[in-house]
ZAMARGU-4260 file (C-alpha; in steps of 0.2 Angstrom, whole numbers, plus 5000, padded with zeros to 4 digits):
<rodrens>
0) 4660/5110/5228 | 4661/5126/5238 | 4649/5135/5250 | 4647/5152/5241 | 4655/5167/5249
5) 4666/5156/5260 | 4682/5145/5259 | 4672/5130/5265 | 4673/5117/5251 | 4678/5099/5247
10) 4681/5088/5232 | 4671/5072/5228 | 4679/5055/5229 | 4681/5044/5214 | 4663/5039/5215
15) 4657/5057/5215 | 4650/5057/5233 | 4654/5070/5245 | 4651/5076/5263 | 4651/5094/5268
20) 4646/5103/5284 | 4636/5119/5281 | 4627/5132/5293 | 4610/5129/5298 | 4605/5145/5289
25) 4609/5135/5273 | 4616/5145/5258 | 4621/5141/5241 | 4633/5127/5235 | 4644/5131/5219
30) 4648/5115/5209 | 4662/5115/5197 | 4673/5103/5188 | 4686/5103/5174 | 4677/5102/5157
35) 4660/5106/5164 | 4649/5121/5167 | 4649/5128/5185 | 4632/5126/5193 | 4624/5134/5209
40) 4611/5126/5219 | 4602/5133/5235 | 4604/5121/5250 | 4587/5125/5258 | 4582/5111/5270
45) 4589/5097/5260 | 4602/5086/5268 | 4607/5078/5251 | 4609/5086/5235 | 4613/5077/5219
50) 4619/5087/5204 | 4623/5083/5186 | 4635/5095/5177 | 4634/5099/5159 | 4649/5098/5149
55) 4658/5115/5143 | 4666/5111/5127 | 4674/5129/5126 | 4682/5128/5143 | 4701/5129/5142
60) 4704/5117/5155 | 4701/5100/5146 | 4708/5083/5147 | 4720/5078/5133 | 4730/5063/5129
65) 4749/5066/5131 | 4764/5055/5130 | 4762/5036/5134 | 4744/5038/5132 | 4742/5048/5149
70) 4727/5059/5150 | 4731/5076/5157 | 4722/5091/5162 | 4727/5104/5149 | 4729/5118/5161
75) 4743/5108/5169 | 4754/5107/5153 | 4769/5118/5151 | 4770/5115/5133 | 4759/5117/5117
80) 4748/5103/5111 | 4733/5103/5099 | 4719/5091/5098 | 4709/5086/5083 | 4693/5078/5086
85) 4685/5064/5076 | 4672/5075/5068 | 4686/5086/5061 | 4692/5072/5050 | 4678/5061/5048
90) 4668/5060/5032 | 4678/5074/5023 | 4680/5066/5006 | 4698/5062/5011 | 4704/5044/5014
95) 4721/5049/5021 | 4721/5054/5039 | 4737/5065/5037 | 4730/5075/5023 | 4714/5077/5033
100) 4724/5087/5045 | 4730/5100/5032 | 4727/5118/5037 | 4720/5113/5054 | 4736/5113/5066
105) 4748/5127/5070 | 4766/5123/5069 | 4763/5108/5057 | 4767/5107/5038 | 4759/5094/5028
110) 4761/5091/5009 | 4754/5077/4999 | 4765/5071/4984 | 4751/5071/4972 | 4732/5067/4969
115) 4735/5049/4965 | 4728/5036/4976 | 4739/5032/4991 | 4752/5045/4987 | 4764/5048/5002
120) 4761/5063/5013 | 4775/5073/5021 | 4773/5080/5039 | 4785/5091/5049 | 4782/5098/5066
125) 4791/5114/5070 | 4802/5113/5055 | 4817/5102/5051 | 4829/5097/5066 | 4840/5084/5058
130) 4852/5087/5043 | 4851/5069/5037 | 4840/5059/5049 | 4821/5056/5049 | 4812/5072/5052
135) 4794/5064/5053 | 4786/5064/5070 | 4783/5048/5079 | 4766/5040/5077 | 4758/5032/5092
140) 4742/5023/5091 | 4733/5018/5107 | 4749/5020/5117 | 4761/5011/5106 | 4773/5017/5093
145) 4770/5012/5075 | 4779/5014/5058 | 4776/5028/5046 | 4790/5022/5035 | 4790/5025/5016
150) 4797/5010/5007 | 4804/5014/4990 | 4806/5002/4975 | 4814/5015/4964 | 4825/5030/4968
155) 4817/5046/4974 | 4816/5053/4956 | 4807/5039/4947 | 4795/5025/4952 | 4777/5026/4958
160) 4771/5037/4972 | 4771/5024/4986 | 4762/5026/5003 | 4770/5030/5019 | 4762/5018/5032
165) 4751/5032/5041 | 4739/5028/5026 | 4734/5012/5035 | 4725/5022/5048 | 4707/5025/5043
170) 4700/5042/5048 | 4684/5034/5052 | 4692/5023/5066 | 4700/5038/5075 | 4692/5046/5091
175) 4705/5059/5093 | 4722/5065/5087 | 4734/5075/5099 | 4749/5083/5091 | 4764/5085/5104
180) 4774/5098/5095 | 4790/5100/5105 | 4803/5089/5113 | 4797/5093/5130 | 4780/5087/5126
185) 4786/5071/5119 | 4801/5068/5130 | 4794/5052/5138 | 4794/5044/5121 | 4813/5046/5120
190) 4824/5049/5105 | 4812/5044/5092 | 4800/5058/5096 | 4814/5072/5094 | 4803/5078/5079
195) 4787/5078/5089 | 4773/5065/5091 | 4756/5061/5083 | 4746/5053/5097 | 4731/5044/5089
200) 4717/5037/5100 | 4705/5025/5091 | 4687/5023/5094 | 4681/5012/5109 | 4665/5009/5119
205) 4670/5018/5135 | 4658/5033/5131 | 4643/5023/5126 | 4636/5022/5144 | 4633/5003/5144
210) 4621/5002/5130 | 4626/4993/5113 | 4627/5005/5099 | 4630/5002/5080 | 4636/5016/5070
215) 4636/5015/5051 | 4645/5027/5039 | 4645/5028/5021 | 4652/5041/5009 | 4655/5042/4990
220) 4666/5055/4982 | 4671/5060/4965 | 4688/5066/4960 | 4694/5078/4946 | 4711/5083/4942
225) 4715/5101/4945 | 4730/5113/4945 | 4735/5110/4927 | 4744/5123/4918 | 4735/5133/4904
230) 4741/5128/4887 | 4740/5138/4870 | 4729/5131/4856 | 4735/5142/4842 | 4750/5133/4835
235) 4753/5114/4832 | 4767/5102/4829 | 4783/5108/4821 | 4798/5119/4823 | 4802/5137/4817
240) 4785/5139/4810 | 4785/5123/4799 | 4776/5107/4802 | 4789/5093/4799 | 4778/5077/4799
245) 4784/5064/4786 | 4770/5061/4773 | 4757/5068/4786 | 4760/5053/4798 | 4756/5060/4816
250) 4769/5048/4823 | 4784/5056/4815 | 4792/5073/4816 | 4795/5082/4833 | 4786/5084/4850
255) 4787/5103/4850 | 4773/5115/4846 | 4782/5128/4836 | 4773/5124/4820 | 4762/5135/4809
260) 4747/5144/4816 | 4731/5135/4815 | 4721/5141/4800 | 4737/5146/4790 | 4736/5143/4771
265) 4744/5126/4767 | 4760/5127/4757 | 4774/5115/4754 | 4785/5127/4764 | 4775/5127/4780
270) 4772/5108/4778 | 4754/5109/4778 | 4753/5104/4759 | 4759/5086/4757 | 4769/5080/4742
275) 4754/5071/4734 | 4744/5088/4734 | 4733/5084/4749 | 4731/5095/4764 | 4737/5090/4781
280) 4723/5088/4794 | 4731/5101/4805 | 4720/5107/4820 | 4721/5109/4839 | 4716/5096/4851
285) 4713/5108/4866 | 4709/5095/4879 | 4722/5081/4874 | 4731/5084/4890 | 4716/5087/4901
290) 4707/5072/4894 | 4721/5060/4898 | 4714/5061/4916 | 4698/5053/4921 | 4686/5056/4934
295) 4690/5046/4949 | 4679/5041/4964 | 4681/5035/4982 | 4669/5024/4992 | 4671/5024/5011
300) 4660/5012/5021 | 4662/5007/5039 | 4653/4999/5054 | 4657/5002/5072 | 4649/4991/5085
305) 4653/4997/5103 | 4646/4996/5120 | 4651/4999/5138 | 4658/5012/5150 | 4674/5018/5156
310) 4677/5002/5166 | 4670/4989/5154 | 4669/4991/5136 | 4670/4983/5119 | 4671/4989/5101
315) 4672/4982/5084 | 4677/4993/5069 | 4676/4988/5051 | 4681/5000/5038 | 4684/4999/5019
320) 4690/5012/5007 | 4690/5009/4988 | 4697/5022/4977 | 4699/5023/4958 | 4711/5036/4954
325) 4712/5051/4942 | 4721/5041/4929 | 4718/5023/4922 | 4727/5009/4931 | 4728/5019/4948
330) 4718/5013/4963 | 4718/5010/4981 | 4708/4997/4992 | 4710/4997/5011 | 4701/4987/5023
335) 4704/4988/5042 | 4696/4977/5056 | 4699/4982/5074 | 4693/4972/5089 | 4696/4981/5106
340) 4690/4980/5124 | 4694/4984/5142 | 4688/4977/5158 | 4690/4981/5177 | 4690/4966/5188
345) 4685/4966/5206 | 4702/4964/5212 | 4708/4981/5206 | 4715/4973/5190 | 4712/4981/5174
350) 4715/4973/5157 | 4713/4979/5139 | 4719/4977/5122 | 4716/4978/5103 | 4719/4969/5088
355) 4720/4979/5072 | 4721/4970/5054 | 4724/4981/5039 | 4725/4976/5021 | 4730/4989/5009
360) 4732/4986/4990 | 4738/5000/4979 | 4742/5001/4960 | 4750/5017/4952 | 4760/5023/4937
365) 4778/5028/4937 | 4783/5046/4941 | 4796/5059/4935 | 4802/5065/4918 | 4807/5054/4903
370) 4799/5037/4905 | 4783/5041/4914 | 4766/5044/4908 | 4766/5062/4916 | 4784/5066/4908
375) 4778/5060/4891 | 4761/5069/4892 | 4771/5085/4893 | 4778/5082/4876 | 4762/5079/4867
380) 4760/5093/4853 | 4744/5104/4853 | 4739/5096/4836 | 4741/5078/4842 | 4725/5068/4844
385) 4731/5059/4859 | 4714/5051/4863 | 4710/5046/4845 | 4726/5038/4839 | 4731/5021/4844
390) 4744/5020/4857 | 4749/5001/4856 | 4755/4990/4842 | 4743/4976/4841 | 4757/4964/4836
395) 4773/4969/4845 | 4763/4977/4860 | 4775/4991/4859 | 4772/5009/4861 | 4765/5019/4846
400) 4770/5037/4847 | 4779/5052/4839 | 4796/5045/4841 | 4803/5028/4845 | 4814/5036/4858
405) 4799/5040/4869 | 4783/5032/4875 | 4765/5036/4872 | 4758/5042/4889 | 4744/5030/4888
410) 4755/5015/4884 | 4766/5020/4899 | 4751/5021/4910 | 4745/5004/4905 | 4762/4994/4903
415) 4773/5002/4917 | 4766/5001/4934 | 4769/4997/4952 | 4758/4986/4963 | 4759/4985/4982
420) 4750/4973/4993 | 4752/4977/5012 | 4746/4966/5026 | 4748/4974/5043 | 4744/4969/5061
425) 4744/4982/5075 | 4742/4973/5092 | 4740/4981/5109 | 4739/4974/5127 | 4737/4983/5143
430) 4737/4977/5161 | 4737/4988/5177 | 4735/4984/5195 | 4730/4997/5208 | 4741/4991/5223
435) 4734/5006/5234 | 4725/5022/5231 | 4742/5030/5229 | 4751/5017/5219 | 4747/5009/5202
440) 4758/4997/5192 | 4754/4995/5173 | 4762/4986/5158 | 4758/4990/5140 | 4765/4979/5126
445) 4763/4982/5107 | 4767/4973/5091 | 4766/4982/5074 | 4771/4972/5059 | 4768/4973/5041
450) 4773/4964/5025 | 4772/4973/5008 | 4773/4962/4993 | 4777/4973/4978 | 4779/4971/4959
455) 4786/4985/4948 | 4785/4981/4929 | 4792/4989/4913 | 4786/4982/4897 | 4798/4978/4882
460) 4801/4995/4873 | 4801/5005/4889 | 4813/5020/4889 | 4819/5015/4907 | 4821/4997/4903
465) 4820/4994/4884 | 4821/4975/4885 | 4808/4975/4899 | 4810/4972/4918 | 4801/4965/4932
470) 4806/4969/4950 | 4798/4958/4964 | 4801/4965/4982 | 4795/4960/4999 | 4797/4973/5013
475) 4794/4966/5030 | 4795/4976/5046 | 4791/4973/5064 | 4792/4983/5080 | 4790/4976/5097
480) 4787/4989/5111 | 4785/4987/5130 | 4782/4999/5144 | 4782/4996/5162 | 4774/5011/5171
485) 4774/5013/5190 | 4763/5028/5196 | 4763/5036/5213 | 4752/5050/5218 | 4749/5059/5234
490) 4738/5075/5237 | 4740/5088/5251 | 4759/5085/5254 | 4766/5096/5267 | 4751/5108/5265
495) 4734/5109/5258 | 4733/5109/5239 | 4751/5104/5236 | 4749/5088/5225 | 4763/5076/5218
500) 4763/5063/5205 | 4778/5052/5201 | 4779/5041/5186 | 4793/5029/5184 | 4795/5018/5168
505) 4805/5006/5158 | 4804/5004/5139 | 4811/4991/5128 | 4809/4993/5109 | 4815/4982/5095
510) 4813/4985/5076 | 4817/4973/5062 | 4817/4976/5044 | 4820/4965/5029 | 4819/4969/5011
515) 4821/4955/4998 | 4823/4961/4980 | 4823/4951/4963 | 4826/4961/4948 | 4824/4952/4931
520) 4827/4960/4914 | 4827/4956/4896 | 4810/4949/4895 | 4807/4935/4882 | 4789/4938/4879
525) 4779/4954/4881 | 4763/4954/4892 | 4770/4941/4904 | 4777/4950/4919 | 4785/4936/4928
530) 4803/4934/4933 | 4804/4917/4925 | 4801/4926/4908 | 4818/4935/4910 | 4836/4931/4904
535) 4846/4943/4915 | 4845/4944/4934 | 4854/4960/4941 | 4851/4971/4956 | 4844/4956/4966
540) 4848/4955/4984 | 4843/4956/5002 | 4845/4969/5016 | 4841/4966/5034 | 4842/4978/5049
545) 4839/4975/5068 | 4840/4988/5081 | 4836/4989/5100 | 4833/5003/5112 | 4832/5001/5131
550) 4825/5016/5140 | 4822/5021/5158 | 4812/5037/5162 | 4804/5046/5176 | 4792/5061/5177
555) 4788/5071/5193 | 4773/5082/5192 | 4769/5094/5206 | 4754/5106/5207 | 4749/5119/5220
560) 4730/5123/5222 | 4727/5118/5204 | 4735/5134/5197 | 4754/5131/5198 | 4762/5116/5190
565) 4780/5110/5188 | 4785/5095/5179 | 4802/5087/5178 | 4806/5073/5166 | 4822/5063/5163
570) 4825/5048/5152 | 4841/5038/5149 | 4842/5028/5133 | 4853/5014/5128 | 4854/5011/5109
575) 4862/4997/5099 | 4866/5009/5085 | 4879/5018/5095 | 4896/5013/5101 | 4897/5004/5118
580) 4906/5017/5126 | 4894/5031/5120 | 4877/5021/5119 | 4869/5027/5134 | 4863/5045/5134
585) 4852/5055/5146 | 4841/5070/5142 | 4830/5080/5154 | 4816/5092/5152 | 4807/5104/5164
590) 4790/5113/5161 | 4781/5126/5171 | 4763/5131/5170 | 4755/5145/5180 | 4736/5149/5179
595) 4737/5167/5185 | 4718/5171/5184 | 4715/5157/5197 | 4730/5162/5208 | 4725/5180/5209
600) 4706/5176/5208 | 4704/5186/5192 | 4686/5183/5186 | 4675/5194/5176 | 4665/5194/5160
605) 4679/5201/5150 | 4695/5191/5156 | 4690/5173/5159 | 4706/5163/5159 | 4725/5167/5159
610) 4740/5155/5159 | 4758/5157/5155 | 4769/5142/5152 | 4787/5138/5148 | 4798/5124/5146
615) 4816/5119/5142 | 4822/5102/5136 | 4836/5092/5128 | 4832/5076/5118 | 4845/5064/5110
620) 4844/5055/5094 | 4854/5039/5090 | 4862/5034/5074 | 4855/5025/5059 | 4859/5006/5059
625) 4876/5001/5054 | 4884/5018/5055 | 4898/5013/5066 | 4908/5001/5055 | 4912/5001/5037
630) 4901/4990/5028 | 4902/4979/5012 | 4891/4979/4997 | 4890/4969/4981 | 4900/4976/4967
635) 4903/4973/4949 | 4922/4978/4948 | 4936/4980/4960 | 4952/4988/4956 | 4959/5003/4947
640) 4966/5009/4930 | 4981/4997/4932 | 4972/4981/4936 | 4954/4976/4940 | 4943/4961/4941
645) 4925/4960/4936 | 4912/4950/4946 | 4904/4938/4946 | 4920/4928/4942 | 4920/4910/4937
650) 4935/4899/4942 | 4937/4880/4942 | 4928/4879/4959 | 4913/4889/4954 | 4906/4906/4951
655) 4908/4919/4965 | 4900/4936/4968 | 4911/4951/4973 | 4909/4962/4988 | 4918/4978/4992
660) 4918/4992/5005 | 4904/5005/5002 | 4911/5022/4999 | 4906/5028/5017 | 4916/5024/5032
665) 4909/5020/5049 | 4910/5033/5063 | 4918/5020/5075 | 4919/5021/5094 | 4919/5041/5094
670) 4902/5043/5087 | 4889/5051/5100 | 4871/5054/5099 | 4863/5070/5091 | 4856/5082/5103
675) 4842/5095/5101 | 4839/5108/5114 | 4822/5117/5115 | 4816/5132/5124 | 4798/5137/5123
680) 4787/5150/5131 | 4768/5153/5128 | 4752/5159/5135 | 4734/5153/5135 | 4721/5167/5137
685) 4702/5167/5137 | 4690/5182/5136 | 4671/5185/5137 | 4668/5169/5146 | 4680/5160/5135
690) 4671/5164/5119 | 4687/5170/5113 | 4703/5160/5117 | 4721/5162/5112 | 4736/5151/5113
695) 4752/5158/5108 | 4769/5150/5108 | 4787/5155/5104 | 4800/5142/5102 | 4819/5140/5099
700) 4827/5123/5095 | 4845/5120/5093 | 4851/5104/5085 | 4869/5099/5087 | 4881/5085/5085
705) 4872/5080/5069 | 4876/5062/5063 | 4880/5065/5045 | 4892/5058/5032 | 4906/5071/5029
710) 4920/5071/5016 | 4936/5062/5019 | 4953/5061/5011 | 4951/5049/4996 | 4968/5041/5001
715) 4958/5033/5015 | 4949/5022/5002 | 4932/5031/5006 | 4923/5046/5000 | 4915/5051/5016
720) 4913/5045/5034 | 4900/5046/5048 | 4904/5060/5061 | 4896/5071/5074 | 4896/5088/5066
725) 4885/5103/5062 | 4872/5114/5070 | 4855/5119/5064 | 4843/5131/5073 | 4824/5134/5072
730) 4815/5148/5079 | 4796/5151/5077 | 4779/5157/5083 | 4763/5148/5083 | 4746/5155/5087
735) 4729/5146/5089 | 4713/5157/5091 | 4695/5151/5094 | 4681/5163/5093 | 4662/5160/5096
740) 4655/5176/5088 | 4637/5170/5090 | 4630/5158/5103 | 4611/5157/5103 | 4598/5144/5108
745) 4597/5137/5090 | 4611/5146/5081 | 4630/5145/5084 | 4645/5151/5074 | 4663/5146/5079
750) 4679/5152/5071 | 4696/5143/5073 | 4712/5151/5066 | 4730/5145/5066 | 4746/5154/5061
755) 4764/5148/5060 | 4780/5157/5057 | 4797/5147/5057 | 4814/5153/5053 | 4827/5139/5050
760) 4846/5141/5048 | 4860/5129/5046 | 4874/5137/5057 | 4888/5125/5053 | 4892/5108/5045
765) 4910/5103/5048 | 4927/5110/5046 | 4930/5116/5028 | 4912/5111/5023 | 4899/5124/5019
770) 4887/5114/5009 | 4881/5096/5007 | 4867/5087/4998 | 4852/5080/5006 | 4851/5061/5006
775) 4841/5055/4991 | 4843/5054/4972 | 4845/5071/4962 | 4847/5078/4945 | 4864/5086/4944
780) 4857/5103/4940 | 4844/5104/4955 | 4852/5098/4971 | 4842/5099/4987 | 4855/5104/5000
785) 4859/5111/5017 | 4871/5126/5016 | 4879/5136/5030 | 4870/5152/5033 | 4854/5147/5023
790) 4838/5138/5028 | 4838/5119/5027 | 4833/5112/5010 | 4838/5125/4998 | 4840/5120/4980
795) 4857/5122/4971 | 4858/5123/4953 | 4863/5133/4938 | 4859/5152/4939 | 4858/5165/4926
800) 4871/5179/4929 | 4865/5196/4935 | 4873/5212/4938 | 4878/5212/4956 | 4883/5230/4960
805) 4872/5240/4971 | 4879/5256/4964 | 4874/5252/4946 | 4857/5257/4939 | 4856/5240/4932
810) 4859/5230/4948 | 4849/5214/4948 | 4846/5213/4929 | 4851/5198/4919 | 4867/5199/4909
815) 4865/5195/4890 | 4876/5187/4878 | 4881/5201/4866 | 4882/5189/4851 | 4866/5179/4853
820) 4855/5190/4863 | 4852/5176/4874 | 4858/5173/4892 | 4876/5174/4896 | 4883/5157/4902
825) 4876/5151/4918 | 4884/5151/4935 | 4884/5133/4942 | 4881/5126/4960 | 4871/5142/4965
830) 4857/5143/4978 | 4842/5145/4966 | 4827/5141/4977 | 4821/5140/4996 | 4806/5129/4999
835) 4803/5136/5016 | 4787/5146/5019 | 4787/5164/5027 | 4772/5159/5036 | 4757/5148/5035
840) 4739/5148/5042 | 4722/5142/5041 | 4704/5148/5047 | 4689/5137/5049 | 4671/5144/5051
845) 4658/5132/5058 | 4639/5136/5059 | 4625/5126/5067 | 4607/5129/5066 | 4596/5117/5074
850) 4600/5101/5064 | 4610/5110/5051 | 4628/5111/5052 | 4641/5119/5039 | 4659/5123/5039
855) 4673/5128/5028 | 4692/5129/5029 | 4703/5142/5020 | 4721/5139/5022 | 4737/5145/5013
860) 4755/5150/5015 | 4766/5165/5010 | 4783/5162/5001 | 4793/5147/4998 | 4799/5141/4981
865) 4796/5127/4970 | 4806/5122/4954 | 4795/5116/4940 | 4801/5104/4927 | 4784/5104/4919
870) 4784/5123/4917 | 4801/5123/4910 | 4797/5110/4897 | 4781/5118/4892 | 4790/5134/4888
875) 4804/5126/4878 | 4791/5115/4868 | 4780/5130/4864 | 4765/5123/4873 | 4762/5135/4888
880) 4749/5148/4885 | 4761/5162/4886 | 4771/5155/4872 | 4757/5157/4859 | 4755/5176/4862
885) 4761/5187/4847 | 4772/5172/4842 | 4776/5180/4825 | 4784/5196/4833 | 4802/5196/4838
890) 4807/5198/4857 | 4820/5205/4868 | 4826/5196/4883 | 4825/5208/4898 | 4843/5212/4903
895) 4859/5221/4899 | 4874/5219/4889 | 4892/5223/4895 | 4899/5237/4886 | 4916/5239/4894
900) 4924/5244/4910 | 4922/5261/4919 | 4935/5272/4927 | 4932/5264/4944 | 4936/5247/4936
905) 4918/5241/4937 | 4909/5234/4921 | 4897/5246/4912 | 4881/5240/4904 | 4868/5245/4892
910) 4850/5238/4890 | 4849/5223/4879 | 4842/5228/4861 | 4845/5211/4852 | 4830/5204/4845
915) 4827/5185/4844 | 4812/5174/4838 | 4799/5167/4849 | 4806/5149/4849 | 4823/5155/4854
920) 4816/5167/4867 | 4806/5153/4876 | 4819/5140/4873 | 4831/5151/4883 | 4817/5153/4897
925) 4813/5135/4897 | 4828/5125/4903 | 4822/5111/4915 | 4834/5115/4929 | 4836/5134/4929
930) 4832/5148/4941 | 4820/5155/4927 | 4808/5141/4932 | 4808/5144/4950 | 4790/5149/4956
935) 4784/5158/4972 | 4773/5145/4981 | 4762/5157/4989 | 4744/5150/4988 | 4727/5152/4996
940) 4715/5138/4996 | 4697/5133/4999 | 4703/5117/5008 | 4687/5110/5014 | 4668/5113/5014
945) 4655/5102/5023 | 4636/5104/5024 | 4626/5092/5035 | 4609/5089/5042 | 4604/5078/5057
950) 4587/5072/5057 | 4576/5077/5072 | 4575/5064/5086 | 4557/5065/5086 | 4557/5059/5068
955) 4567/5043/5073 | 4557/5039/5089 | 4547/5024/5080 | 4562/5018/5070 | 4577/5008/5074
960) 4588/5023/5072 | 4595/5033/5086 | 4603/5046/5075 | 4604/5050/5057 | 4614/5062/5047
965) 4617/5066/5029 | 4631/5078/5023 | 4640/5084/5007 | 4658/5088/5008 | 4672/5094/4996
970) 4691/5096/4997 | 4703/5107/4987 | 4688/5116/4979 | 4698/5131/4974 | 4715/5139/4975
975) 4723/5155/4971 | 4742/5155/4967 | 4746/5173/4960 | 4764/5169/4956 | 4763/5151/4948
980) 4754/5144/4933 | 4750/5128/4942 | 4746/5122/4960 | 4762/5124/4970 | 4757/5112/4983
985) 4766/5097/4976 | 4782/5088/4980 | 4785/5074/4967 | 4798/5065/4978 | 4785/5062/4992
990) 4788/5060/5010 | 4806/5064/5016 | 4818/5079/5018 | 4818/5084/5000 | 4805/5098/4996
995) 4801/5111/4983 | 4803/5100/4967 | 4789/5097/4954 | 4798/5084/4943 | 4784/5080/4931
1000) 4773/5069/4943 | 4754/5068/4944 | 4745/5084/4948 | 4733/5086/4963 | 4714/5081/4964
1005) 4698/5090/4969 | 4686/5079/4979 | 4667/5081/4982 | 4655/5069/4989 | 4640/5064/4999
1010) 4640/5055/5016 | 4628/5047/5027 | 4629/5041/5046 | 4617/5033/5057 | 4616/5024/5073
1015) 4606/5009/5079
</rodrens>
């Protein structure tokens, strides 16, 4: 508090009491505190003045949770962070906490693989920084790191859409989420946070003010598929205008829709008049694809029992999510129970902890082209009665469909699936002791462990395993983490207003992973999916990993008069995955924050707040496990074209398995850590009493000494070896704007907007290497890659040749084969797509009027490419809507034909004038892996809408309820993609470094529901 008009002032102690000498004439006291409104009180004749300050939710100086769970005044931070409150993700008809963040955070790109229950979600903060490493941020819950791993049963092209483990966090159990965007912000977490950190604080009873409060939440949402492509309904099964069914049997013929037009006079020539003189029942089934999907639903119910205050509190959270997906045989059931508490003892000892149990059960169909229900759904002719015809043989239990070489999508849905049962515990324990007012010693321990028992089945007759297959897997992961924290603080060092805080810490982290797989094939009986029903056992085995990290860190925070802040951080990590002579690496950071409006005493109704901030940091990243030495793996054959031996081999002493070196050599004793350097500058500004606030940031990150496998001489016995090579840069700008256009007694309107623009470039790989494939499984014609001079993640594949002569009037046009009138032979291994956005952004409008609240979020992105297998196949099969337009008319593929060579030696061209039929035309445009089927991913979306009503308190005075609220919510209600015939926000391969591929997976879903919340 301050005596108005003077410099006479004082701060309260920890209990809020104060003692200030004032003149006998009295005066006015000005009371202010971070996060609260400033209040003035006349002194008069009183000798004691008590005051309660009201909170100011719009004040830019607010407390946020940063690295190691440390609460900091936001004005002191020299780096960008963004906090998401519970009300921004709670009861939004979205059970995935990461998906609930979409469109709300600047600098963050979030993509969900599909609309199926539990589908994985990819998140990147400020782009990609590692060529082959993990680019997902570190997840921290209540101060301890937890796993967000994605465990795969099949490769990245096939198999079900499994969850990454952030799914285990229930949005209803979250109090706040703070996103630490740059290396400087997350430096204390060490190498694992080189891609940023997501700091999640769960609900507790510390804000309940001693009373016991029970909060009950319940929500029910419906789900409908959306984003499907428009299909034609004018032509049915057949080829070249003729139906080719055998004796009218719908399960014969071809899967293309190039048959006669519906309503055509039946003749023997067009196949609509059968040999016995009867007429084929030939008609369109307009919804045979759409009706394959069902209406799903989501039940979300929870109870929170909490009580206490900042010193003594206890909470119990129980939540359940039960979801039935948009296809049959797809569901998710997640139950979480968390018990947490904190206590302050009279001997200055504080203790606290939590135990969180999560059980997640997921069932889902396979993905990808060929043998998946979605890949097979695409080949259903427009005249095929998918819903009315049987899909399973009642005797053999095999698929009944057009061809024995493929599966009925309903049969595939029912008979080929993956089931996952996850049991997880996240345990936290805290102990701290205040040795003196200036010295605190604390220890925090955490243990995160889960077991995922999984079964993947392919029934007898499946395309991918014709004799049937059962894969049983157990994924076990554990992480033990401990932090010793010693905090020293001193105010008014050397001079008034100069304060210091020193944090010294030690961290130990151990991660263990074990995967046991049993793959059983050649099933004896159908309908019995048990490994004891198999004849052949292949692909079985066990993998185990263990890694340890020992870290020492320190952070010195200096402040002067609460407007100038300097922070210096250093951390040294010792990693078990690096060679002994290089296993310890140090990385520093420095941040500066200057609140110039306070320093220069700028205060007026227009300009309320101003801060500039800057930071520089360097963060290391260790290697993947077992990257140092060459490793062995099981093998079937060892040898060459002269002599070889096949394993397992049987000799007189028994049968023995075979092991051989893998094709990647270890990096040896010369391997060093990866390093990322980051530079950031930004500003925070407030106008009109902070009714308009702006946060803007520019950042530049340089990632060097990347640990990647590089090509090596075949004579070494290996194809590649681990080495420190390469450099990749990211530059970008972020902006976050908050505006309160109207702030009245009963009505309030708030607007929040965010904007992100990132430019990524691969600067180098290794000597003689200009391109390489991203880790993961690929189709040979569409390879996600990193290429020198290009942005990370471009897709290489076949490309239609074009005229490449800026002086030619035909520059950029396709080159046509002069004989066929179709495209000239493709050029292989060309960059055909770039999945990186030009920019992305979102804007949220929130309204409140008395007890009514409403909000809607619109977000979108410009640019970026996506390769669509589905669009390519629909074109070649004659199913896409455009293929039915004027089908009987001939077409000319736009392009030019080479006519010769000019006097300057350059080719000469003329416009293509060769006519082709519609089937040939669309067949040329419909290759699965072609630059023709690259689509611009620009999209705008009505992401989220909520409308709620809180009952007036006077209505509840004589009831057991303290508060009651009802709301309706919707997600993904509308999208506009001007350059794609589908919703381009898909990524079939799920969480990971591969982006921009739609490989015939499940589409997205639209959710809308009703929610209730009340307290007792």
